[in-house]
Each structure stands twice: as structure tokens, then as C-alpha cells.
N, C-alpha and C positions, 0 to 999 in steps of 0.2 A: 505493498499500500504505500509506503513514502516512496517508490518509483514513481505511481500516480500523481503524487502529491510534486514533485521535484518536476513533473514534467508541464503539469497544467500551472507552474511558478518559474517555469524558463526565462522568462523575458523580466520578471524582475530579481533574478539572480545574477542576470547579468548587466544590470546597474553598475556602475563604479563606487567601491566602498559596501558595496550589498554584504549582510552578516548574516547565516541560516543556520539555522538548527533542526532536522528534521527528525520525528520520531511519532511511533504509535500510541496514541492513547486517547482514552475515554474523553469524552465533552467534560462528564465531571471532572476528572483528572487534569481537564487545560482549564479548567476554572479554578482548582485547587491552586496548581502551582501559581497562576498568575496573580490570585490573591497573595500565596505567599510569598512573593518575590518583594513587596513594598513593606520596609520598616516602617515602624507606627509613628512618624513625622515627615513622613512624604503622603501627602493628596493628590489624588487624579482624577482625571475627567476621561472618561472615552466612549465612545459610539460606535456598533457594528452593523452590519448590511451583510444580505446574504448576496452572493454575486451568480447570478444567472445567464450570465453572459461573458463571453471571452473578452477579455480588457485589450486596449490594442497598448501599443509602444509609447504612445503620446500619454493615455491614463496612467500609465507608469510611472514615466517620468514626471508627471503634474504629482503624482502621490507621493514622488520620493522628493521634490522640492518642497510639498505643502510642511514633510514632516522636517527637512532644511533649515527652516523657517520660523526658530521655537517662537513661541509667546513670551511675553516678558514674564520673567520670576518660573520660569520653566525649567528644569533640569534634565528634562529627558521627553523626547516625543517620537513617535515610533508605530509601526504598522505589523500589527499580526495576521497571518491569516492560517484558516485552520480547514484541510481540506475536509472534502466529502463524496458526494461519487459512492462507490463504488457496491456495497451491501444497500447504502442509503437510498441512495438510485433508482434499486432493483424494486421497490414498493411503491408502489401507484399512490399519487399526490394527495388522494382524497380516502385512502385505505386507513388514516389514522392522524391524529391531531397535528401532527408535522406536517407540514403542507409545504416545505419549499426541499422536498427530494429532487429536487433537478437543480437549484445549486451546484455549484463547482466548488465554492468554499464561501467559508463566512472572515469578510476584512474586517477588522478592528483597529479603528485610529486611536489613539491616545495622546494627554500630558499628562505629565507629574510635576510638582509643586512645595515647596516645604513652605514657604511662608504663605500664612494667612490674606498678606495682601494680593498676592497675586491671584486669590480664587477666580473670580467674575472674568478677569480678562483669559483664563487659559478655559473656564467653558464656558466663555464667547466663541473664542477659535473654533473648540470643537463644534459648536453650533453652526458655523459658518464653512 
């Protein structure tokens, strides 16, 4: 399954300075891993979406450019991608409560800050 994920995000990995770690985990394990990586003094805001189509090279470069321009007070901005497909896509979209079975992956955008005075500007950055 990691091979399938590599194929889907190949364009992202070709971006200059791209860093990646790919391993197979359940959704719950992924959420737990993400949550455990934040020390208590850090705050974060994130947004995620299901990706239902192939992204273009232009899409990838715009996303990379977005995280390169951190909002004031941010100590980290990042994009995470969680591959779907495989067995998830073998079930009909209306067979269960999980509708997004045709999504290729989930893309997650985040910003992290330490000082409360930067909360609003970082939250606005995610919204826009």
C-alpha cells in the first residue's frame, strides 16, 4: 500500500526540499500520531479536505508556496497527505456512512504557534 501512496503523491515528492515519511497506519493511529507530536505549549489550527481528482503540477507548487509563507508567529506550517484508495475504494459510496470512498487521499494543512497573541492571524491564515 505505501507503493500506491508513493505513486499518487509522486509530483509532490519531486518538489525542491520535499521531505516525506510513508508508512501504513490506520486512521485512528494517524490521528494519535499527529496529536502526540505537539508539546503542551504549542497551539495549532488545521483544515483538511478529501481530494477527489488528480492535482496538477501547478496545484502542487501553489500548495508548497503557501506553506513557505508562514503567517506571523507561526513556528511551523505543513501539509500532510493520508492516502486512501485500496480497500476503501472497493466499497460503494452509499454502502456505509463514509461517503468519500472515491477520494485518492486526504490533504491536511496546518500552522503551529506558541504565543497566544498570534492565534487569530494563524487561524485566519488557515481559513483563507
